[in-house]
C-alpha positions as MATLAB code, in Angstrom:
seq = 'MPPSSPSQAASRPSIALVSISRLRNLCETVAPRYASEARFFNVREGYGDAVTALQPYIEAGTVDVVLAAGSNGAYLRDNLSVPVVMVKVNGFDVLAGITHANATWPGAPIGLILHESVSHELADLGAWLNLRLTQCAYRTVDEVHDAVTALAAEGCRVIIGPGMACDLAQAAGLESVFLYSLGAVHEAFERSVELARVSRQKESKRVRLNTIVAHLRDGVAAFDEAGQLEAVNPAMLDLLGLDRARDVSAQLVRSVGPLLHEVAGGDAAVDERIEQIGGRSLIVSCVPIVEQGARSGAVVTAQDALVAQRIDRSLRTTQRPRHLVARYELDDLVGVAPAMARVRRLAAMSAAHDATVLLTGESGTGKELVAQGIHNASRRRGNPFVAFNCAALPEGLIESELFGHEEGAFTGARRGGKPGLVEIAHTGTIFLDEIGEMPPALQSRLLRVLQEREVMKLGASRATPVDVRVIAATHRDLRALVQEGAFRADLYFRLNLLHIPLPPLRERREDIAALARHLLERMADRYALRAAAIERVLTLFAPYFARYSWPGNVRELENLLARAAIFLADETGDASADSSLYDVFPEFAQNDEANDAPRRPAIASNGARRDAARPVTREDVERALTAHGGNRAAASRALGIGRTTLWRLMKGA';
ca = [
       0.000    0.000    0.000;
       1.188    3.590   -0.614;
       2.491    5.761    2.231;
      -0.196    7.484    4.257;
       1.970    9.767    6.349;
       2.278   13.283    4.861;
       5.827   13.623    6.166;
       6.856   10.350    4.553;
       5.182   11.260    1.286;
       6.897   14.628    1.274;
      10.351   13.168    1.947;
      10.484   10.539   -0.816;
       8.498   10.029   -4.026;
       6.186    7.025   -4.207;
       6.307    4.423   -7.018;
       3.686    1.755   -7.704;
       5.050   -1.563   -9.064;
       2.322   -3.086  -11.219;
       3.907   -6.483  -11.836;
       2.001   -9.643  -12.600;
       3.352  -13.107  -13.091;
       7.148  -13.561  -13.178;
       8.095   -9.844  -13.393;
       6.980   -9.434   -9.793;
       9.899  -11.453   -8.466;
      12.466   -9.343  -10.328;
      10.878   -6.086   -9.080;
      10.841   -7.334   -5.482;
      14.529   -8.237   -5.854;
      15.550   -4.820   -7.190;
      13.298   -2.548   -5.043;
      15.316   -2.738   -1.781;
      18.339   -1.245   -3.550;
      16.387    1.993   -4.127;
      14.587    2.146   -0.773;
      16.523    5.272    0.288;
      15.450    7.153   -2.848;
      11.791    6.216   -3.152;
       8.964    4.326   -1.536;
       7.633    1.298   -3.449;
       4.453   -0.688   -3.144;
       3.157   -3.594   -5.197;
      -0.082   -3.761   -7.113;
      -0.751   -7.374   -8.013;
      -3.677   -6.660  -10.324;
      -3.297   -5.802  -13.986;
      -5.058   -3.750  -16.640;
      -8.502   -2.464  -15.553;
      -8.230   -3.874  -12.049;
      -4.916   -2.083  -11.587;
      -6.457    1.209  -12.724;
      -9.276    0.791  -10.215;
      -6.816    0.016   -7.421;
      -4.517    2.945   -8.204;
      -7.053    5.701   -8.865;
      -7.789    6.640   -5.206;
      -4.090    6.994   -4.452;
      -3.461    9.051   -7.564;
      -6.290   11.424   -6.635;
      -4.866   11.696   -3.118;
      -1.445   12.569   -4.562;
       0.333    9.589   -2.955;
       1.495    7.995   -6.224;
       4.052    9.796   -8.375;
       5.023    7.133  -10.958;
       3.827    3.681  -12.017;
       6.299    0.989  -13.200;
       4.945   -1.778  -15.459;
       5.803   -3.765  -18.590;
       4.382   -4.975  -21.893;
       0.710   -4.659  -22.768;
      -0.129   -4.122  -19.114;
       2.112   -1.022  -19.047;
       0.676    0.230  -22.343;
      -2.851   -0.100  -20.987;
      -1.974    1.753  -17.783;
      -0.224    4.524  -19.713;
      -3.422    5.167  -21.648;
      -5.697    5.144  -18.605;
      -3.773    6.815  -15.781;
      -2.976   10.499  -15.221;
       0.478    9.869  -13.726;
       3.641    8.900  -15.664;
       4.079    5.177  -16.439;
       7.633    3.823  -16.865;
       7.892    0.698  -19.043;
      10.382   -2.120  -18.438;
      11.903   -2.238  -21.903;
      13.406   -5.300  -23.562;
      16.630   -4.518  -25.391;
      18.550   -6.536  -27.976;
      20.854   -8.107  -25.397;
      17.858   -9.471  -23.485;
      16.520  -11.107  -26.664;
      19.911  -12.579  -27.587;
      20.390  -13.839  -24.036;
      16.985  -15.549  -24.163;
      17.689  -17.182  -27.534;
      21.135  -18.338  -26.390;
      19.688  -19.823  -23.202;
      16.906  -21.643  -25.127;
      19.311  -23.037  -27.763;
      21.807  -24.197  -25.141;
      19.150  -25.850  -22.988;
      17.109  -27.430  -25.801;
      19.499  -27.781  -28.758;
      17.793  -27.792  -32.129;
      14.327  -27.198  -30.662;
      12.176  -24.765  -32.666;
      11.922  -21.457  -30.780;
       8.976  -19.079  -30.648;
       9.661  -15.405  -29.706;
       6.795  -13.225  -28.454;
       7.541   -9.441  -28.430;
       5.394   -6.475  -27.489;
       4.054   -4.324  -30.357;
       6.408   -5.434  -33.180;
       8.743   -8.181  -34.361;
      12.421   -7.788  -35.264;
      13.381   -8.323  -38.896;
      17.056   -8.438  -37.967;
      16.420  -11.520  -35.817;
      14.968  -13.376  -38.795;
      18.293  -13.023  -40.650;
      20.212  -13.940  -37.493;
      18.194  -17.157  -37.070;
      19.175  -18.376  -40.543;
      22.824  -17.480  -39.879;
      22.872  -19.348  -36.545;
      20.961  -22.287  -38.032;
      18.030  -21.754  -35.681;
      14.344  -22.260  -36.267;
      13.045  -18.942  -34.895;
       9.440  -17.784  -35.311;
       8.288  -14.339  -34.045;
       4.893  -13.017  -32.974;
       3.860   -9.570  -31.728;
       1.108   -8.748  -29.241;
      -0.658   -5.661  -27.916;
      -3.359   -7.032  -25.649;
      -3.842   -9.914  -23.234;
      -5.925  -11.813  -25.759;
      -3.186  -11.479  -28.361;
      -0.725  -13.156  -25.945;
      -2.996  -16.221  -25.845;
      -3.310  -16.194  -29.628;
       0.468  -15.876  -30.092;
       1.255  -18.878  -27.864;
      -1.392  -20.956  -29.618;
      -0.086  -19.980  -33.073;
       3.551  -20.741  -32.199;
       2.610  -24.087  -30.744;
       0.702  -24.917  -33.916;
       3.823  -24.150  -35.958;
       5.809  -26.703  -33.943;
       7.684  -24.387  -31.588;
       8.801  -26.305  -28.497;
      10.313  -23.342  -26.603;
       8.551  -19.998  -26.013;
      10.550  -16.853  -25.178;
       8.371  -14.008  -23.938;
       6.814  -12.111  -21.028;
       5.635  -13.828  -17.876;
       2.081  -14.439  -19.099;
       3.365  -16.070  -22.298;
       5.681  -18.312  -20.264;
       2.792  -19.361  -18.015;
       0.584  -20.160  -21.035;
       3.436  -22.102  -22.693;
       3.985  -24.248  -19.627;
       0.242  -24.892  -19.420;
       0.384  -26.096  -23.042;
       3.293  -28.469  -22.276;
       5.964  -26.238  -23.854;
       9.269  -25.008  -22.463;
       9.671  -21.290  -21.719;
      12.323  -18.607  -21.187;
      11.404  -15.388  -19.356;
      12.331  -12.468  -21.621;
      12.964   -9.689  -19.063;
      16.395   -9.517  -17.485;
      17.519   -8.132  -14.138;
      19.420   -5.374  -16.018;
      16.260   -4.237  -17.807;
      14.430   -4.002  -14.494;
      17.343   -2.062  -12.941;
      17.217    0.417  -15.818;
      13.443    0.812  -15.411;
      13.866    1.493  -11.678;
      16.519    4.143  -12.399;
      14.209    5.899  -14.827;
      11.184    5.658  -12.548;
      13.038    7.039   -9.501;
      14.382   10.003  -11.486;
      11.013   10.669  -13.102;
       9.259   10.430   -9.719;
      11.697   12.918   -8.193;
      11.181   15.419  -11.021;
       7.435   14.814  -10.953;
       7.333   15.448   -7.208;
       9.214   18.737   -7.670;
       6.899   19.840  -10.459;
       3.826   18.895   -8.460;
       5.134   20.796   -5.444;
       5.678   23.886   -7.596;
       2.263   23.451   -9.213;
       0.512   23.182   -5.861;
       2.408   26.192   -4.547;
       1.565   28.229   -7.634;
      -2.094   27.182   -7.550;
      -2.281   28.129   -3.882;
      -0.862   31.560   -4.612;
      -3.099   32.106   -7.623;
      -6.161   30.905   -5.734;
      -5.634   33.642   -3.135;
      -5.189   36.423   -5.674;
      -7.962   38.981   -5.889;
      -7.298   39.309   -9.595;
      -8.788   36.665  -11.861;
      -6.282   34.354  -13.594;
      -6.942   31.704  -16.255;
      -4.391   29.697  -18.271;
      -5.093   28.106  -21.661;
      -3.080   25.793  -23.881;
      -2.258   26.547  -27.501;
      -5.529   24.932  -28.638;
      -7.519   27.268  -26.380;
      -8.381   24.580  -23.829;
      -8.566   25.657  -20.191;
      -5.658   24.424  -18.069;
      -6.133   26.340  -14.818;
      -8.420   29.014  -13.369;
      -8.684   30.587   -9.919;
     -11.926   31.308   -8.028;
     -11.529   35.070   -8.457;
     -11.850   34.735  -12.237;
     -15.063   32.727  -11.907;
     -16.507   35.369   -9.580;
     -15.462   38.313  -11.764;
     -17.014   36.760  -14.871;
     -20.091   35.587  -12.983;
     -19.748   31.981  -14.187;
     -22.050   29.206  -13.048;
     -19.830   26.661  -11.272;
     -22.487   23.968  -11.575;
     -22.115   23.973  -15.358;
     -19.156   23.507  -17.689;
     -16.798   26.232  -16.466;
     -14.342   25.709  -19.324;
     -16.925   26.351  -22.035;
     -18.284   29.427  -20.250;
     -14.806   30.849  -19.764;
     -13.805   30.312  -23.390;
     -16.964   32.120  -24.518;
     -16.163   35.075  -22.239;
     -12.491   35.583  -23.083;
     -12.334   33.801  -26.447;
     -11.972   37.080  -28.440;
      -8.880   37.965  -26.404;
      -7.323   34.549  -27.039;
      -7.992   34.834  -30.783;
      -6.510   38.346  -30.873;
      -3.297   37.262  -29.143;
      -3.064   34.074  -31.207;
      -3.345   36.068  -34.438;
      -0.751   38.713  -33.591;
       2.549   39.293  -31.859;
       1.428   41.885  -29.306;
      -0.189   41.088  -25.974;
      -3.412   42.716  -24.757;
      -2.376   44.969  -21.906;
      -4.817   46.498  -19.372;
      -7.780   46.943  -21.672;
     -11.200   47.932  -20.361;
     -13.795   45.328  -21.392;
     -17.467   44.839  -20.545;
     -17.806   41.149  -19.606;
     -20.735   39.674  -17.771;
     -22.215   43.115  -17.168;
     -19.104   44.378  -15.369;
     -16.271   46.691  -16.364;
     -13.045   44.707  -16.140;
      -9.408   45.565  -16.738;
      -8.190   42.572  -18.735;
      -4.805   41.469  -20.053;
      -3.876   38.518  -22.237;
      -0.240   37.437  -22.523;
       1.066   34.540  -24.646;
       3.045   31.762  -22.915;
       6.308   31.101  -24.750;
       8.348   28.009  -23.914;
      11.675   27.342  -25.623;
      10.869   29.899  -28.291;
       7.453   28.471  -29.185;
       4.007   29.472  -28.044;
       2.362   26.971  -25.739;
      -0.698   28.879  -24.594;
      -1.875   32.141  -23.049;
      -2.680   33.632  -19.646;
      -5.681   35.911  -19.163;
      -5.917   38.174  -16.098;
      -8.883   40.293  -15.042;
      -9.396   42.961  -12.423;
     -12.546   44.759  -11.364;
     -12.313   48.342  -12.647;
     -14.114   49.643   -9.548;
     -11.527   47.986   -7.299;
      -8.730   49.538   -9.358;
     -10.344   52.950   -8.946;
     -10.604   52.491   -5.176;
      -6.961   51.448   -4.982;
      -5.994   54.449   -7.108;
      -7.894   56.799   -4.809;
      -6.369   55.200   -1.748;
      -2.839   55.527   -3.137;
      -3.395   59.130   -4.120;
      -4.744   59.885   -0.648;
      -2.136   58.065    1.434;
       0.855   59.082   -0.685;
      -0.219   62.681   -1.277;
       2.419   65.218   -0.163;
       1.404   67.580    2.599;
       1.594   70.602    0.342;
      -1.326   69.162   -1.642;
      -3.712   69.584    1.285;
      -6.141   72.510    1.642;
      -5.707   74.042    5.122;
      -8.430   76.677    5.215;
     -12.199   76.456    5.585;
     -14.862   78.936    4.561;
     -15.243   79.792    8.262;
     -11.746   81.291    8.104;
     -13.161   84.152    6.010;
     -13.316   86.913    8.675;
     -15.628   89.872    8.253;
     -19.187   91.124    8.615;
     -19.172   93.523    5.688;
     -21.939   92.888    3.139;
     -19.324   92.206    0.454;
     -17.757   89.405    2.538;
     -21.154   87.932    3.388;
     -21.799   87.725   -0.335;
     -18.421   85.994   -0.903;
     -19.215   83.373    1.747;
     -22.659   82.776    0.298;
     -21.396   82.364   -3.272;
     -18.506   80.137   -2.118;
     -20.866   77.839   -0.197;
     -23.132   77.558   -3.240;
     -20.139   76.792   -5.467;
     -18.898   74.066   -3.102;
     -22.117   72.123   -3.614;
     -21.292   71.583   -7.294;
     -18.282   70.598   -9.408;
     -18.554   73.538  -11.802;
     -15.495   75.658  -12.610;
     -15.098   78.744  -10.400;
     -13.433   82.033  -11.340;
     -12.183   84.199   -8.452;
     -11.341   87.806   -9.270;
      -9.932   90.546   -7.118;
      -6.813   92.538   -6.330;
      -3.664   90.815   -5.141;
      -3.824   89.924   -1.480;
      -7.604   89.725   -1.173;
      -7.513   86.016   -0.206;
      -8.359   84.249   -3.449;
      -6.459   81.076   -2.537;
      -8.054   81.018    0.916;
     -11.490   81.096   -0.735;
     -10.418   78.357   -3.186;
      -9.266   76.125   -0.324;
     -12.484   76.813    1.542;
     -14.560   75.788   -1.485;
     -12.523   72.597   -1.841;
     -12.895   71.654    1.841;
     -16.638   72.349    1.738;
     -17.127   70.167   -1.358;
     -17.412   66.412   -1.825;
     -13.749   66.436   -2.924;
     -12.479   67.277    0.567;
      -9.783   64.840    1.615;
      -8.572   64.551   -1.982;
      -5.685   66.567   -3.478;
      -5.733   70.347   -3.577;
      -3.032   71.477   -6.017;
      -2.177   75.144   -6.366;
      -0.179   76.512   -9.306;
       0.788   80.076  -10.197;
       0.590   80.489  -13.965;
       2.922   83.506  -13.859;
       5.694   81.806  -11.893;
       7.424   79.822  -14.662;
       8.443   80.159  -18.321;
       6.033   78.774  -20.894;
       7.944   75.538  -21.514;
       8.141   74.704  -17.830;
       4.485   75.560  -17.266;
       3.472   72.987  -19.882;
       5.627   70.289  -18.299;
       4.491   71.109  -14.760;
       0.788   71.228  -15.582;
       0.478   68.358  -18.041;
       3.527   66.177  -17.273;
       5.874   64.426  -19.682;
       7.012   60.971  -20.734;
      10.601   59.803  -20.451;
      12.700   61.292  -23.237;
      10.036   63.818  -24.237;
      12.669   66.578  -24.220;
      16.250   67.196  -23.176;
      16.479   66.940  -19.420;
      13.162   65.108  -19.045;
      12.977   63.100  -15.849;
      13.829   59.423  -16.178;
      10.632   57.419  -16.144;
       8.551   60.497  -16.947;
       6.589   62.713  -14.597;
       2.866   63.192  -13.952;
       1.585   66.735  -14.343;
      -0.186   68.727  -11.649;
      -3.514   68.197  -13.417;
      -3.026   64.421  -13.147;
      -1.814   64.700   -9.539;
      -5.024   66.600   -8.718;
      -7.128   63.653   -9.956;
     -10.361   63.343   -7.864;
      -9.494   66.682   -6.249;
      -9.133   70.368   -7.140;
      -6.501   72.300   -9.038;
      -6.226   76.010   -8.260;
      -4.776   78.028  -11.137;
      -3.704   81.392   -9.758;
      -2.948   84.300  -12.108;
      -4.777   82.538  -14.928;
      -4.668   85.770  -16.903;
      -0.900   85.330  -17.280;
      -1.154   81.885  -18.916;
       0.558   81.869  -22.355;
      -1.901   81.639  -25.285;
      -0.360   78.381  -26.529;
      -1.237   76.642  -23.274;
      -4.732   78.065  -23.024;
      -5.947   75.635  -25.695;
      -4.483   72.678  -23.781;
      -6.207   73.784  -20.592;
      -9.441   74.157  -22.556;
      -9.140   70.512  -23.643;
      -8.784   69.436  -20.023;
     -11.974   71.328  -19.155;
     -13.893   69.995  -22.157;
     -12.675   66.391  -22.481;
     -11.600   65.725  -18.879;
      -8.363   64.177  -20.089;
      -4.744   65.283  -20.187;
      -2.054   64.498  -22.752;
       1.504   64.337  -21.422;
       4.362   65.709  -23.468;
       5.635   62.854  -25.626;
       2.663   60.592  -24.838;
       0.687   58.727  -27.502;
      -2.605   58.613  -25.635;
      -4.510   60.806  -23.216;
      -5.062   60.058  -19.528;
      -8.612   60.573  -18.185;
      -8.781   62.848  -15.139;
     -11.512   63.774  -12.691;
     -10.519   67.217  -11.498;
     -12.252   70.456  -10.552;
     -10.704   73.706  -11.714;
     -10.758   76.916   -9.664;
      -9.045   79.820  -11.399;
      -8.093   83.218  -10.035;
      -6.838   86.484  -11.480;
      -6.413   90.151  -10.599;
      -6.768   91.137  -14.246;
      -9.867   91.923  -16.284;
     -10.222   88.766  -18.394;
     -13.035   90.228  -20.471;
     -10.766   93.082  -21.514;
      -7.992   90.576  -22.312;
     -10.433   88.664  -24.507;
     -11.295   91.842  -26.387;
      -7.590   92.537  -26.858;
      -7.028   89.008  -28.185;
      -4.682   88.116  -25.326;
      -7.022   85.512  -23.814;
      -9.141   82.859  -25.520;
     -12.826   83.700  -25.432;
     -13.883   80.021  -25.246;
     -11.590   79.431  -22.282;
     -12.905   82.574  -20.573;
     -16.483   81.410  -20.861;
     -15.477   77.962  -19.581;
     -13.811   79.506  -16.547;
     -16.473   82.128  -15.885;
     -19.200   79.634  -15.057;
     -19.305   80.556  -11.357;
     -17.831   84.009  -10.716;
     -16.921   85.232   -7.213;
     -15.451   88.773   -6.992;
     -13.433   89.452   -3.817;
     -13.577   93.022   -2.425;
     -10.387   94.956   -1.587;
      -9.721   95.681    2.069;
     -10.416   99.416    1.709;
     -14.004   98.621    0.685;
     -14.703   96.717    3.901;
     -12.967   98.827    6.528;
     -15.443   97.703    9.181;
     -13.767   94.268    9.028;
     -10.158   95.446    9.391;
     -10.013   95.577   13.186;
     -11.532   92.104   13.627;
      -9.365   90.739   10.821;
      -6.232   92.225   12.431;
      -7.087   90.646   15.776;
      -7.688   87.272   14.067;
      -4.330   87.470   12.293;
      -2.447   88.472   15.447;
      -3.990   85.633   17.428;
      -3.066   83.195   14.679;
       0.586   84.324   14.754;
       0.754   84.504   18.553;
       2.622   81.222   18.933;
       5.068   82.011   16.146;
       6.109   85.368   17.655;
       5.400   84.590   21.339;
       2.723   87.280   21.549;
       0.906   87.736   24.820;
      -2.576   89.216   25.095;
      -1.213   92.571   26.262;
       1.134   92.743   23.283;
      -1.724   92.025   20.882;
      -3.779   94.858   22.394;
      -0.789   97.219   22.204;
      -0.304   96.494   18.481;
      -4.021   96.916   17.765;
      -4.079  100.247   19.617;
      -1.054  101.393   17.645;
      -2.659  100.454   14.339;
      -6.150  101.726   15.159;
      -5.779  105.182   13.518;
      -4.655  103.545   10.269;
      -7.432  100.980    9.926;
      -9.718  103.731    8.694;
      -7.382  106.075    6.852;
      -4.703  103.856    5.291;
      -5.480  102.737    1.737;
      -4.129   99.152    2.170;
      -2.986   98.672   -1.430;
      -1.719   95.165   -0.612;
      -5.050   94.215    0.991;
      -5.101   91.357    3.530;
      -1.613   90.198    2.585;
      -0.193   93.621    3.387;
      -2.160   93.788    6.633;
      -0.762   90.432    7.691;
       2.803   91.450    6.789;
       2.576   94.770    8.691;
       1.115   93.026   11.727;
       3.961   90.500   11.649;
       6.432   93.394   11.496;
       4.714   95.005   14.460;
       4.869   91.726   16.383;
       8.636   91.633   15.820;
       9.550   95.269   16.521;
       6.807   96.726   18.726;
       5.208   93.921   20.723;
       7.850   93.977   23.451;
       7.335   96.643   26.100;
      10.852   97.990   25.441;
      10.039   98.478   21.788;
       7.301  101.101   22.120;
       7.310  103.448   19.149;
       6.364  106.306   21.397;
       9.829  106.142   22.920;
      13.043  106.768   21.015;
      12.040  105.131   17.766;
       9.408  106.447   15.427;
       6.384  104.578   14.129;
       7.293  105.813   10.667;
      10.748  104.314   10.940;
       9.181  100.872   11.218;
       6.221  101.546    8.918;
       7.282  103.956    6.159;
       4.075  102.963    4.301;
       2.047  104.942    6.848;
       4.257  108.031    6.453;
       3.814  107.993    2.673;
       0.080  107.607    3.106;
      -0.095  110.534    5.566;
       1.838  112.810    3.268;
      -0.429  111.892    0.348;
      -3.563  112.793    2.307;
      -4.736  116.334    3.048;
      -3.796  117.192    6.649;
      -6.905  119.348    7.486;
      -9.153  116.356    6.779;
      -7.387  114.138    9.328;
      -8.843  113.573   12.790;
      -6.517  114.854   15.495;
      -6.168  114.515   19.245;
      -5.544  117.669   21.294;
      -2.779  117.825   23.873;
      -5.247  117.272   26.687;
      -6.472  114.053   25.052;
      -9.735  115.506   23.669;
     -10.513  115.084   19.976;
      -9.626  118.226   18.026;
     -11.972  119.613   15.362;
     -10.914  117.859   12.197;
     -12.153  120.767   10.074;
      -9.617  123.180   11.662;
      -6.101  122.998   10.257;
      -3.234  122.094   12.591;
      -1.280  125.166   13.633;
       2.206  125.693   15.013;
       0.658  126.298   18.413;
      -1.018  122.882   18.249;
       2.349  121.318   17.492;
       4.044  123.077   20.408;
       1.310  122.003   22.841;
       1.519  118.394   21.600;
       5.309  118.337   21.961;
       5.054  119.723   25.486;
       2.405  117.163   26.413;
       4.576  114.290   25.105;
       7.888  115.405   26.508;
       9.272  116.489   23.156;
       8.647  113.090   21.485;
       7.891  114.083   17.911;
       6.539  110.708   16.906;
       4.024  110.702   19.775;
       3.066  114.302   19.015;
       2.510  113.445   15.353;
       0.212  110.583   16.299;
      -1.709  112.752   18.744;
      -2.264  115.418   16.100;
      -3.021  112.915   13.374;
      -0.350  114.260   11.061;
       2.835  112.920    9.553;
       6.330  113.711   10.796;
       7.083  115.688    7.642;
       4.054  117.908    8.274;
       5.144  118.307   11.921;
       8.610  119.498   10.825;
       7.092  121.923    8.349;
       4.817  123.467   11.001;
       7.685  123.731   13.516;
       9.747  125.677   10.966;
       6.799  127.946   10.289;
       6.668  126.916    6.596;
];
């Protein structure tokens, strides 16, 4: 019986010895010599009975090779799924049998029974050796009986042949010589042990590969050169929706047959093609199997397109650089002015849709903050937010940065290519600042992205689909640029779907104080600002919230507040002392000189508000200097005039 222990079966291959009649004794003699290399067990049945006895062990994987001889071996080879090694009779065995028969029974007619075919060379040798030699060939058990009967009828007294022929000859009163030699059996054992070892290795690799493939989420199916199914994993059956209770092979060939025919008729493989199979969108590939330079079949793989999209989104999310994240919300828009309320309302409405948004306004009004707020209030929050300034790079670099390039697209192109910012922003938002500065040649490419939702890399042969929302911003009048021919009209109308104008800071002065406080509190940790320091800076800036023009808008306000936090926040850095406010903030001095002094509000020396309609006199300057201990900067602030005006009044000009 075959080995039942898994450890034993794994250590040595197992060989079944199907030997009937006299061959059994030779096999039992030789087997112990190979006990360290393989495990042997005898099957004493032949033909159909042997197949029935071996089948359970073959299905259990405990038989690697079968060793047999003659018609019995031929029958087993045709009816078993494992290799069958035949004990072969060579010319020396035949000559040895003839010599033995002639020496034992001199002059007796000899009958030779061989499997499958007779030897014409032996006929000539019999005449040369003065022997009466008659040959018969057999293929089946019945033909062995017929051969013995025929040779006996022709007068043969000695039969040379396999064990069954010898037994039949003796039963008929004839002499017999067993044809198989010990050397032939040794050779058969050598071949069976080697074949069993190789077979065990191949089976181990096959089982390992099948185990791996069976656990793949992607569907895999292998076909031979004739298109017959060789292997398929459960994932493929599930993806194609095949009925496992019916003929899986026929269903599978119907589903992927066109791919197999396409690969069989050409040299190129099918690589990652989107196909509708079984009502599902699948990413399929079909690759030919080439062995020793010749095609031997094909492998078809399939992946659910929805799963690929989820993986793509996950990769883009987990591997997204930090600079591709929107940090601001719409709640970060500070202000109660009607213009800002309108901005918040329009931004919230825009966030509910994927339409293109155009933000217009002077530099520093917070266009990117609004764009980030729209992104974070939309369904695309959590996905990439990519910002790009269209005026920051030369035209050639803008094209490469926005749309990407393939390897070798131009001199200096990155090895392996590079995805563009539009592709990086896939499933998210791309913010195109200073869109009015985009070169005309690139405006048409951006228009294609907006229209076709696909991007073509430099040097690429096909476009890449993208799902991206575009928010553009500019401080220029795009309509005027269109009229001048400097901006494409079709692109302008594509961008101007949802328009949000941002007001300059001077048009919402009621928000400046609250905005300044918000900015100072946000930079408190960076500059180690305490509450008292924040109040001191706000008090210092209070006169200028209403009268300074703020040409740089919120950006300028933030920069001036940061400067104040550095120079004036500390108690020892009060501008009312030795240093002048105008020394730190020359912008305010220029603004004061540009404005008409009689229109400025002023504070009298006793702290009461002076009539703004009355011009400042030299006497007012002297009283203010006396009240502030000669500090000209403090006197200037109290009077609401600039230092230049103070000097002019002191000199009596």
